[in-house]
PDB file of N, H, CA, C and O in Angstrom:
ATOM      1  N   MET A   1      11.654 -15.971   8.912  1.00  0.00           N
ATOM      2  CA  MET A   1      11.808 -14.546   8.834  1.00  0.00           C
ATOM      3  C   MET A   1      10.686 -14.008   7.959  1.00  0.00           C
ATOM      4  O   MET A   1      10.461 -14.509   6.857  1.00  0.00           O
ATOM      5  N   GLY A   2       9.992 -13.005   8.438  1.00  0.00           N
ATOM      6  H   GLY A   2      10.175 -12.598   9.333  1.00  0.00           H
ATOM      7  CA  GLY A   2       8.877 -12.433   7.684  1.00  0.00           C
ATOM      8  C   GLY A   2       8.945 -10.923   7.671  1.00  0.00           C
ATOM      9  O   GLY A   2       9.907 -10.323   8.150  1.00  0.00           O
ATOM     10  N   ALA A   3       7.942 -10.335   7.131  1.00  0.00           N
ATOM     11  H   ALA A   3       7.160 -10.822   6.742  1.00  0.00           H
ATOM     12  CA  ALA A   3       7.870  -8.881   7.042  1.00  0.00           C
ATOM     13  C   ALA A   3       7.535  -8.281   8.403  1.00  0.00           C
ATOM     14  O   ALA A   3       6.686  -8.797   9.130  1.00  0.00           O
ATOM     15  N   ALA A   4       8.202  -7.198   8.732  1.00  0.00           N
ATOM     16  H   ALA A   4       8.891  -6.779   8.141  1.00  0.00           H
ATOM     17  CA  ALA A   4       7.895  -6.486   9.968  1.00  0.00           C
ATOM     18  C   ALA A   4       6.591  -5.717   9.819  1.00  0.00           C
ATOM     19  O   ALA A   4       5.809  -5.613  10.764  1.00  0.00           O
ATOM     20  N   ARG A   5       6.363  -5.180   8.624  1.00  0.00           N
ATOM     21  H   ARG A   5       6.999  -5.265   7.856  1.00  0.00           H
ATOM     22  CA  ARG A   5       5.143  -4.428   8.348  1.00  0.00           C
ATOM     23  C   ARG A   5       4.689  -4.717   6.921  1.00  0.00           C
ATOM     24  O   ARG A   5       5.505  -4.876   6.014  1.00  0.00           O
ATOM     25  N   VAL A   6       3.395  -4.779   6.744  1.00  0.00           N
ATOM     26  H   VAL A   6       2.732  -4.650   7.481  1.00  0.00           H
ATOM     27  CA  VAL A   6       2.809  -4.889   5.417  1.00  0.00           C
ATOM     28  C   VAL A   6       1.860  -3.715   5.274  1.00  0.00           C
ATOM     29  O   VAL A   6       0.959  -3.535   6.093  1.00  0.00           O
ATOM     30  N   ILE A   7       2.058  -2.916   4.235  1.00  0.00           N
ATOM     31  H   ILE A   7       2.790  -3.063   3.569  1.00  0.00           H
ATOM     32  CA  ILE A   7       1.247  -1.728   4.024  1.00  0.00           C
ATOM     33  C   ILE A   7       0.483  -1.890   2.720  1.00  0.00           C
ATOM     34  O   ILE A   7       1.085  -2.032   1.656  1.00  0.00           O
ATOM     35  N   GLY A   8      -0.839  -1.869   2.801  1.00  0.00           N
ATOM     36  H   GLY A   8      -1.328  -1.753   3.665  1.00  0.00           H
ATOM     37  CA  GLY A   8      -1.672  -1.891   1.605  1.00  0.00           C
ATOM     38  C   GLY A   8      -1.857  -0.468   1.117  1.00  0.00           C
ATOM     39  O   GLY A   8      -1.982   0.454   1.923  1.00  0.00           O
ATOM     40  N   MET A   9      -1.875  -0.279  -0.192  1.00  0.00           N
ATOM     41  H   MET A   9      -1.773  -1.028  -0.847  1.00  0.00           H
ATOM     42  CA  MET A   9      -2.041   1.071  -0.741  1.00  0.00           C
ATOM     43  C   MET A   9      -3.160   1.093  -1.762  1.00  0.00           C
ATOM     44  O   MET A   9      -3.388   0.128  -2.491  1.00  0.00           O
ATOM     45  N   ASP A  10      -3.852   2.224  -1.794  1.00  0.00           N
ATOM     46  H   ASP A  10      -3.666   3.008  -1.202  1.00  0.00           H
ATOM     47  CA  ASP A  10      -4.900   2.433  -2.783  1.00  0.00           C
ATOM     48  C   ASP A  10      -5.112   3.925  -2.940  1.00  0.00           C
ATOM     49  O   ASP A  10      -4.751   4.707  -2.061  1.00  0.00           O
ATOM     50  N   ILE A  11      -5.703   4.319  -4.067  1.00  0.00           N
ATOM     51  H   ILE A  11      -5.996   3.683  -4.781  1.00  0.00           H
ATOM     52  CA  ILE A  11      -6.005   5.732  -4.283  1.00  0.00           C
ATOM     53  C   ILE A  11      -7.491   6.017  -4.074  1.00  0.00           C
ATOM     54  O   ILE A  11      -7.914   7.172  -4.126  1.00  0.00           O
ATOM     55  N   ASN A  12      -8.274   4.980  -3.839  1.00  0.00           N
ATOM     56  H   ASN A  12      -7.930   4.042  -3.796  1.00  0.00           H
ATOM     57  CA  ASN A  12      -9.717   5.112  -3.673  1.00  0.00           C
ATOM     58  C   ASN A  12     -10.065   4.933  -2.200  1.00  0.00           C
ATOM     59  O   ASN A  12      -9.821   3.872  -1.626  1.00  0.00           O
ATOM     60  N   GLU A  13     -10.634   5.970  -1.588  1.00  0.00           N
ATOM     61  H   GLU A  13     -10.832   6.833  -2.054  1.00  0.00           H
ATOM     62  CA  GLU A  13     -10.935   5.929  -0.148  1.00  0.00           C
ATOM     63  C   GLU A  13     -11.929   4.820   0.208  1.00  0.00           C
ATOM     64  O   GLU A  13     -11.798   4.200   1.264  1.00  0.00           O
ATOM     65  N   GLU A  14     -12.912   4.561  -0.644  1.00  0.00           N
ATOM     66  H   GLU A  14     -13.018   5.065  -1.501  1.00  0.00           H
ATOM     67  CA  GLU A  14     -13.878   3.497  -0.361  1.00  0.00           C
ATOM     68  C   GLU A  14     -13.197   2.131  -0.332  1.00  0.00           C
ATOM     69  O   GLU A  14     -13.489   1.311   0.539  1.00  0.00           O
ATOM     70  N   ARG A  15     -12.297   1.884  -1.273  1.00  0.00           N
ATOM     71  H   ARG A  15     -12.060   2.550  -1.980  1.00  0.00           H
ATOM     72  CA  ARG A  15     -11.565   0.611  -1.271  1.00  0.00           C
ATOM     73  C   ARG A  15     -10.639   0.516  -0.063  1.00  0.00           C
ATOM     74  O   ARG A  15     -10.456  -0.561   0.504  1.00  0.00           O
ATOM     75  N   MET A  16     -10.056   1.652   0.326  1.00  0.00           N
ATOM     76  H   MET A  16     -10.206   2.527  -0.136  1.00  0.00           H
ATOM     77  CA  MET A  16      -9.180   1.637   1.497  1.00  0.00           C
ATOM     78  C   MET A  16      -9.962   1.222   2.741  1.00  0.00           C
ATOM     79  O   MET A  16      -9.461   0.450   3.559  1.00  0.00           O
ATOM     80  N   GLU A  17     -11.176   1.725   2.887  1.00  0.00           N
ATOM     81  H   GLU A  17     -11.583   2.352   2.223  1.00  0.00           H
ATOM     82  CA  GLU A  17     -12.016   1.328   4.024  1.00  0.00           C
ATOM     83  C   GLU A  17     -12.356  -0.153   3.952  1.00  0.00           C
ATOM     84  O   GLU A  17     -12.361  -0.839   4.974  1.00  0.00           O
ATOM     85  N   TRP A  18     -12.639  -0.651   2.755  1.00  0.00           N
ATOM     86  H   TRP A  18     -12.635  -0.094   1.925  1.00  0.00           H
ATOM     87  CA  TRP A  18     -12.932  -2.071   2.580  1.00  0.00           C
ATOM     88  C   TRP A  18     -11.719  -2.919   2.962  1.00  0.00           C
ATOM     89  O   TRP A  18     -11.855  -3.940   3.637  1.00  0.00           O
ATOM     90  N   GLU A  19     -10.524  -2.486   2.522  1.00  0.00           N
ATOM     91  H   GLU A  19     -10.414  -1.657   1.974  1.00  0.00           H
ATOM     92  CA  GLU A  19      -9.292  -3.200   2.864  1.00  0.00           C
ATOM     93  C   GLU A  19      -9.075  -3.220   4.370  1.00  0.00           C
ATOM     94  O   GLU A  19      -8.668  -4.240   4.927  1.00  0.00           O
ATOM     95  N   ARG A  20      -9.342  -2.109   5.022  1.00  0.00           N
ATOM     96  H   ARG A  20      -9.672  -1.281   4.569  1.00  0.00           H
ATOM     97  CA  ARG A  20      -9.225  -2.067   6.493  1.00  0.00           C
ATOM     98  C   ARG A  20     -10.200  -3.039   7.142  1.00  0.00           C
ATOM     99  O   ARG A  20      -9.868  -3.680   8.139  1.00  0.00           O
ATOM    100  N   SER A  21     -11.409  -3.154   6.579  1.00  0.00           N
ATOM    101  H   SER A  21     -11.679  -2.633   5.769  1.00  0.00           H
ATOM    102  CA  SER A  21     -12.408  -4.068   7.151  1.00  0.00           C
ATOM    103  C   SER A  21     -11.982  -5.525   7.015  1.00  0.00           C
ATOM    104  O   SER A  21     -12.448  -6.383   7.765  1.00  0.00           O
ATOM    105  N   LEU A  22     -11.091  -5.809   6.052  1.00  0.00           N
ATOM    106  H   LEU A  22     -10.712  -5.112   5.443  1.00  0.00           H
ATOM    107  CA  LEU A  22     -10.575  -7.163   5.875  1.00  0.00           C
ATOM    108  C   LEU A  22      -9.459  -7.503   6.850  1.00  0.00           C
ATOM    109  O   LEU A  22      -9.022  -8.651   6.936  1.00  0.00           O
ATOM    110  N   GLY A  23      -8.998  -6.483   7.591  1.00  0.00           N
ATOM    111  H   GLY A  23      -9.353  -5.551   7.521  1.00  0.00           H
ATOM    112  CA  GLY A  23      -7.984  -6.739   8.594  1.00  0.00           C
ATOM    113  C   GLY A  23      -6.571  -6.361   8.220  1.00  0.00           C
ATOM    114  O   GLY A  23      -5.631  -6.724   8.927  1.00  0.00           O
ATOM    115  N   PHE A  24      -6.392  -5.623   7.100  1.00  0.00           N
ATOM    116  H   PHE A  24      -7.156  -5.328   6.526  1.00  0.00           H
ATOM    117  CA  PHE A  24      -5.054  -5.138   6.791  1.00  0.00           C
ATOM    118  C   PHE A  24      -4.571  -4.290   7.957  1.00  0.00           C
ATOM    119  O   PHE A  24      -5.323  -3.468   8.479  1.00  0.00           O
ATOM    120  N   GLY A  25      -3.343  -4.480   8.362  1.00  0.00           N
ATOM    121  H   GLY A  25      -2.732  -5.148   7.938  1.00  0.00           H
ATOM    122  CA  GLY A  25      -2.798  -3.707   9.472  1.00  0.00           C
ATOM    123  C   GLY A  25      -2.705  -2.231   9.153  1.00  0.00           C
ATOM    124  O   GLY A  25      -3.084  -1.392   9.971  1.00  0.00           O
ATOM    125  N   GLU A  26      -2.207  -1.905   7.975  1.00  0.00           N
ATOM    126  H   GLU A  26      -1.899  -2.587   7.310  1.00  0.00           H
ATOM    127  CA  GLU A  26      -2.062  -0.515   7.554  1.00  0.00           C
ATOM    128  C   GLU A  26      -2.509  -0.383   6.107  1.00  0.00           C
ATOM    129  O   GLU A  26      -2.163  -1.205   5.258  1.00  0.00           O
ATOM    130  N   VAL A  27      -3.271   0.646   5.842  1.00  0.00           N
ATOM    131  H   VAL A  27      -3.552   1.313   6.531  1.00  0.00           H
ATOM    132  CA  VAL A  27      -3.694   0.967   4.483  1.00  0.00           C
ATOM    133  C   VAL A  27      -3.517   2.470   4.331  1.00  0.00           C
ATOM    134  O   VAL A  27      -3.953   3.245   5.181  1.00  0.00           O
ATOM    135  N   MET A  28      -2.877   2.872   3.247  1.00  0.00           N
ATOM    136  H   MET A  28      -2.522   2.241   2.556  1.00  0.00           H
ATOM    137  CA  MET A  28      -2.655   4.305   3.053  1.00  0.00           C
ATOM    138  C   MET A  28      -2.688   4.671   1.584  1.00  0.00           C
ATOM    139  O   MET A  28      -2.604   3.813   0.705  1.00  0.00           O
ATOM    140  N   HIS A  29      -2.809   5.948   1.341  1.00  0.00           N
ATOM    141  H   HIS A  29      -2.877   6.645   2.055  1.00  0.00           H
ATOM    142  CA  HIS A  29      -2.750   6.514  -0.004  1.00  0.00           C
ATOM    143  C   HIS A  29      -1.274   6.588  -0.401  1.00  0.00           C
ATOM    144  O   HIS A  29      -0.433   6.840   0.462  1.00  0.00           O
ATOM    145  N   PRO A  30      -0.932   6.379  -1.665  1.00  0.00           N
ATOM    146  CA  PRO A  30       0.479   6.440  -2.076  1.00  0.00           C
ATOM    147  C   PRO A  30       1.184   7.745  -1.707  1.00  0.00           C
ATOM    148  O   PRO A  30       2.396   7.747  -1.492  1.00  0.00           O
ATOM    149  N   ASP A  31       0.448   8.848  -1.630  1.00  0.00           N
ATOM    150  H   ASP A  31      -0.536   8.846  -1.805  1.00  0.00           H
ATOM    151  CA  ASP A  31       1.063  10.119  -1.245  1.00  0.00           C
ATOM    152  C   ASP A  31       1.653  10.074   0.163  1.00  0.00           C
ATOM    153  O   ASP A  31       2.574  10.827   0.478  1.00  0.00           O
ATOM    154  N   GLU A  32       1.122   9.191   1.007  1.00  0.00           N
ATOM    155  H   GLU A  32       0.374   8.579   0.751  1.00  0.00           H
ATOM    156  CA  GLU A  32       1.611   9.064   2.377  1.00  0.00           C
ATOM    157  C   GLU A  32       2.877   8.211   2.479  1.00  0.00           C
ATOM    158  O   GLU A  32       3.549   8.215   3.511  1.00  0.00           O
ATOM    159  N   LEU A  33       3.198   7.491   1.423  1.00  0.00           N
ATOM    160  H   LEU A  33       2.652   7.487   0.585  1.00  0.00           H
ATOM    161  CA  LEU A  33       4.315   6.545   1.451  1.00  0.00           C
ATOM    162  C   LEU A  33       5.667   7.224   1.624  1.00  0.00           C
ATOM    163  O   LEU A  33       6.595   6.617   2.157  1.00  0.00           O
ATOM    164  N   ALA A  34       5.793   8.461   1.188  1.00  0.00           N
ATOM    165  H   ALA A  34       5.038   8.954   0.755  1.00  0.00           H
ATOM    166  CA  ALA A  34       7.074   9.172   1.286  1.00  0.00           C
ATOM    167  C   ALA A  34       7.559   9.285   2.722  1.00  0.00           C
ATOM    168  O   ALA A  34       8.747   9.506   2.954  1.00  0.00           O
ATOM    169  N   GLN A  35       6.675   9.140   3.674  1.00  0.00           N
ATOM    170  H   GLN A  35       5.710   8.960   3.485  1.00  0.00           H
ATOM    171  CA  GLN A  35       7.031   9.239   5.088  1.00  0.00           C
ATOM    172  C   GLN A  35       7.626   7.935   5.630  1.00  0.00           C
ATOM    173  O   GLN A  35       8.057   7.884   6.782  1.00  0.00           O
ATOM    174  N   HIS A  36       7.649   6.891   4.813  1.00  0.00           N
ATOM    175  H   HIS A  36       7.298   6.933   3.878  1.00  0.00           H
ATOM    176  CA  HIS A  36       8.075   5.565   5.277  1.00  0.00           C
ATOM    177  C   HIS A  36       9.240   5.046   4.442  1.00  0.00           C
ATOM    178  O   HIS A  36       9.364   5.369   3.261  1.00  0.00           O
ATOM    179  N   GLN A  37      10.082   4.249   5.062  1.00  0.00           N
ATOM    180  H   GLN A  37       9.981   3.986   6.022  1.00  0.00           H
ATOM    181  CA  GLN A  37      11.165   3.575   4.342  1.00  0.00           C
ATOM    182  C   GLN A  37      10.656   2.203   3.919  1.00  0.00           C
ATOM    183  O   GLN A  37      10.221   1.411   4.754  1.00  0.00           O
ATOM    184  N   VAL A  38      10.711   1.931   2.643  1.00  0.00           N
ATOM    185  H   VAL A  38      11.065   2.574   1.964  1.00  0.00           H
ATOM    186  CA  VAL A  38      10.199   0.667   2.113  1.00  0.00           C
ATOM    187  C   VAL A  38      11.360  -0.123   1.515  1.00  0.00           C
ATOM    188  O   VAL A  38      12.101   0.393   0.678  1.00  0.00           O
ATOM    189  N   HIS A  39      11.515  -1.358   1.938  1.00  0.00           N
ATOM    190  H   HIS A  39      10.913  -1.777   2.618  1.00  0.00           H
ATOM    191  CA  HIS A  39      12.596  -2.203   1.446  1.00  0.00           C
ATOM    192  C   HIS A  39      12.172  -3.034   0.235  1.00  0.00           C
ATOM    193  O   HIS A  39      13.006  -3.420  -0.584  1.00  0.00           O
ATOM    194  N   LEU A  40      10.882  -3.303   0.128  1.00  0.00           N
ATOM    195  H   LEU A  40      10.204  -2.989   0.793  1.00  0.00           H
ATOM    196  CA  LEU A  40      10.390  -4.107  -0.981  1.00  0.00           C
ATOM    197  C   LEU A  40       8.980  -3.651  -1.318  1.00  0.00           C
ATOM    198  O   LEU A  40       8.135  -3.520  -0.432  1.00  0.00           O
ATOM    199  N   GLY A  41       8.728  -3.412  -2.588  1.00  0.00           N
ATOM    200  H   GLY A  41       9.414  -3.519  -3.308  1.00  0.00           H
ATOM    201  CA  GLY A  41       7.387  -3.052  -3.043  1.00  0.00           C
ATOM    202  C   GLY A  41       6.919  -4.062  -4.065  1.00  0.00           C
ATOM    203  O   GLY A  41       7.712  -4.556  -4.866  1.00  0.00           O
ATOM    204  N   TYR A  42       5.649  -4.367  -4.042  1.00  0.00           N
ATOM    205  H   TYR A  42       5.005  -3.965  -3.391  1.00  0.00           H
ATOM    206  CA  TYR A  42       5.078  -5.334  -4.977  1.00  0.00           C
ATOM    207  C   TYR A  42       3.863  -4.694  -5.629  1.00  0.00           C
ATOM    208  O   TYR A  42       2.885  -4.380  -4.951  1.00  0.00           O
ATOM    209  N   GLU A  43       3.921  -4.503  -6.919  1.00  0.00           N
ATOM    210  H   GLU A  43       4.716  -4.758  -7.469  1.00  0.00           H
ATOM    211  CA  GLU A  43       2.834  -3.895  -7.677  1.00  0.00           C
ATOM    212  C   GLU A  43       2.126  -5.001  -8.426  1.00  0.00           C
ATOM    213  O   GLU A  43       2.766  -5.771  -9.142  1.00  0.00           O
ATOM    214  N   CYS A  44       0.803  -5.095  -8.273  1.00  0.00           N
ATOM    215  H   CYS A  44       0.283  -4.469  -7.692  1.00  0.00           H
ATOM    216  CA  CYS A  44       0.095  -6.208  -8.912  1.00  0.00           C
ATOM    217  C   CYS A  44      -1.020  -5.748  -9.848  1.00  0.00           C
ATOM    218  O   CYS A  44      -1.886  -6.546 -10.204  1.00  0.00           O
ATOM    219  N   VAL A  45      -1.016  -4.488 -10.250  1.00  0.00           N
ATOM    220  H   VAL A  45      -0.312  -3.839  -9.961  1.00  0.00           H
ATOM    221  CA  VAL A  45      -2.033  -3.970 -11.146  1.00  0.00           C
ATOM    222  C   VAL A  45      -1.562  -4.011 -12.594  1.00  0.00           C
ATOM    223  O   VAL A  45      -2.362  -4.202 -13.510  1.00  0.00           O
ATOM    224  N   GLY A  46      -0.279  -3.833 -12.794  1.00  0.00           N
ATOM    225  H   GLY A  46       0.372  -3.678 -12.050  1.00  0.00           H
ATOM    226  CA  GLY A  46       0.264  -3.816 -14.146  1.00  0.00           C
ATOM    227  C   GLY A  46       0.404  -2.421 -14.723  1.00  0.00           C
ATOM    228  O   GLY A  46       0.593  -2.258 -15.928  1.00  0.00           O
ATOM    229  N   ALA A  47       0.311  -1.416 -13.866  1.00  0.00           N
ATOM    230  H   ALA A  47       0.157  -1.548 -12.887  1.00  0.00           H
ATOM    231  CA  ALA A  47       0.428  -0.027 -14.321  1.00  0.00           C
ATOM    232  C   ALA A  47       1.840   0.479 -14.039  1.00  0.00           C
ATOM    233  O   ALA A  47       2.250   0.553 -12.880  1.00  0.00           O
ATOM    234  N   ALA A  48       2.576   0.823 -15.072  1.00  0.00           N
ATOM    235  H   ALA A  48       2.243   0.763 -16.013  1.00  0.00           H
ATOM    236  CA  ALA A  48       3.957   1.293 -14.893  1.00  0.00           C
ATOM    237  C   ALA A  48       4.014   2.521 -13.995  1.00  0.00           C
ATOM    238  O   ALA A  48       4.968   2.681 -13.233  1.00  0.00           O
ATOM    239  N   ALA A  49       3.019   3.383 -14.071  1.00  0.00           N
ATOM    240  H   ALA A  49       2.244   3.252 -14.690  1.00  0.00           H
ATOM    241  CA  ALA A  49       3.006   4.597 -13.246  1.00  0.00           C
ATOM    242  C   ALA A  49       2.972   4.268 -11.758  1.00  0.00           C
ATOM    243  O   ALA A  49       3.420   5.074 -10.943  1.00  0.00           O
ATOM    244  N   ALA A  50       2.456   3.118 -11.393  1.00  0.00           N
ATOM    245  H   ALA A  50       2.092   2.463 -12.056  1.00  0.00           H
ATOM    246  CA  ALA A  50       2.393   2.734  -9.985  1.00  0.00           C
ATOM    247  C   ALA A  50       3.772   2.532  -9.382  1.00  0.00           C
ATOM    248  O   ALA A  50       3.939   2.640  -8.167  1.00  0.00           O
ATOM    249  N   LEU A  51       4.751   2.241 -10.208  1.00  0.00           N
ATOM    250  H   LEU A  51       4.615   2.154 -11.195  1.00  0.00           H
ATOM    251  CA  LEU A  51       6.105   2.011  -9.722  1.00  0.00           C
ATOM    252  C   LEU A  51       6.961   3.268  -9.725  1.00  0.00           C
ATOM    253  O   LEU A  51       8.101   3.239  -9.260  1.00  0.00           O
ATOM    254  N   GLN A  52       6.444   4.343 -10.227  1.00  0.00           N
ATOM    255  H   GLN A  52       5.518   4.367 -10.604  1.00  0.00           H
ATOM    256  CA  GLN A  52       7.208   5.580 -10.334  1.00  0.00           C
ATOM    257  C   GLN A  52       6.914   6.507  -9.172  1.00  0.00           C
ATOM    258  O   GLN A  52       6.439   7.627  -9.364  1.00  0.00           O
ATOM    259  N   ILE A  53       7.192   6.045  -7.987  1.00  0.00           N
ATOM    260  H   ILE A  53       7.577   5.136  -7.831  1.00  0.00           H
ATOM    261  CA  ILE A  53       6.967   6.827  -6.767  1.00  0.00           C
ATOM    262  C   ILE A  53       8.256   7.497  -6.372  1.00  0.00           C
ATOM    263  O   ILE A  53       8.299   8.210  -5.369  1.00  0.00           O
TER     264      ILE A  53
END
């Protein structure tokens, strides 16, 4: 059993394009996340504000 969707997020448009070039299926700005239902989020930067969506 695996994830149905994996969504990469970033606030920097240049990094988002780079992530897309690596083959991420979906990459979006955190502001766009409100349109999606997320069952599990994983934050790997260490910024508490990143979890306050």
